[in-house]
N, C-alpha and C positions, 0 to 999 in steps of 0.2 A: 505493498499499499503507500502512496505517497502523495502528494499535498505542497504544494507551494504555496507559499504568501508571501504579497509583496507591494511594499512602500508606494501609497499614492501622494497625499500629504498629509501634516503635522501627525494626528497618533492615529490613521486611518488607513486601511493595508485591509487589499482585497485577494481572498484567499479561494485555490481551488486545489476541484478535488478531481482525483485520480481518474473519478467515471464521467468526470468533466465540466461539473458543476461549482458557481460560483457566488459569492458573499460577501460584502462590503462587515467589514469591523469596525468601530468610530470608538473613541475616546466620549466624552463630557465635555462640554464645552467648557467646564473650570480643569478639563488637563490639555486645553488645547482644540478640540473636539467639535466637529457638528455634529455631534450625536445619528448620524447617517445610518447605523447600524449598531449589532449586539454587540459589548463588550466579549472579548475573548474569551475571559473567565466564566460568563453567561453562555457563551458559546459550549464551554467547555458541560455545565448546565442541565442547556439543552440534548447536545450531543448523550451526555446520561442518560434522560430520561425516555432520547428516542429508541435507547438500544435496549430499555429494560421493558416497557411499550413492547420492542417487537416481540420480546420471548414470551413477557406473559400474553397477550392474548393469541399467541403459536401455542404453546401452552396449555390454553382455556380450550383450542378449538379442537388443537389433540385429541383434548380429555370429554369432546363430545358439549361441549356449553356450548348455547345459543347464544353468544355473544353478539349485541349489537353497539357496544363502544366501549373505550377504554378512556381516561386520562388519565395523569398523575403531574400532581401538582409537586414542587419541589421548592423546601426553603431551605435556605443556609447562613452558616456562620463561615466569616473567617477571619484566622487569627490577622491581631492587630498591625503586628509587626512585617515584617519581608521574611522570606520571603510568606504573603497573605495564603497561604494554602484553607484550602477548607479544612475546618475542627468539626462540624456534624453538618449534615445531612439529612435532611427528612425527607422520605416520597406517599404522598398521601395519594392513594388511587381510589379512585371512580368509578366501576367497572358496571355497566349497564345490559341486561338482556335479559333472558323470559327462564325462570328457573335454574340462575347461576346458585352452585354450591358455595358457602364460604370457606368450607376446607379448602375444596378444590381451587380458588383463589388466594389463598393462605399457599398452600403448598405450589405455585406456582411463582406467585411471587420470590417465595423464600431460593426455588430451583433457580429463577433466573439471578437473588442478588447476590446468589452463596457458590453457583456453578455456570452461568452461561453469558448472561454481559460482563463482557471485560472491561468496561468504565467503570461501571459499580463497583467490582474488586479493585479495580485499581485505589482510585478513593476514596478506597475503605480504608487503605494501607495509612491513610495521615485522616478519615474524620471520624468519624461516630456516624452510625448509619444506621435510618430507623424507617421502619416501611407503616404505614396505615392502609384500611380500606375501609369501603364505604362499598354497596350491592345496589343499584337501582331498579326496580325490575320496572320492564318495559311493557303493555299491555299487548296483548296475544293480536295476533295479525289477525282480520277476518278471511274467510273464502269470498274469495269477489273478484 
C-alpha cells in the first residue's frame, strides 16, 4: 500500500491514495490554515471508524443479521504535550435492522477491535479503547 501527500500551501496538503482517490487536509485558521478539509488526526479517527465499521457490518451479515444501517460515533482525548497522541478513544455504534441480536453485535464489535481492524489495534497500543452500542429496530417491510 502506498500514498502520497503533497504540500499545497500554508498548512494545506493534498493526499492521494494508492487506489486513485484524493482529498485535502488543512489546518484551522489559528495555525495558518483555511479550514479546507479535515485535520490529519481527524482523518486518523475517521479511517479507524471506517475500518471497524466494515468489519462490523460484514460480521453481522455473515451472522445472518438483517442489518440495514451501521454508524459509529468516535470521541477521543489527546495528550496535552507533544507528541499529542490519542490517550482515550470511545466508539459508540448504532446498528439498525430487524431482529438484530445484541450478543451478535457485541461479538462483531469485539472481533473487529481485537482481531480484524488494523487501525483500532494500532491506536489501542497507545490509547484506552472502549466501545458500546445501541440497536434501533426498523419496522418490518410490507410486501407490495
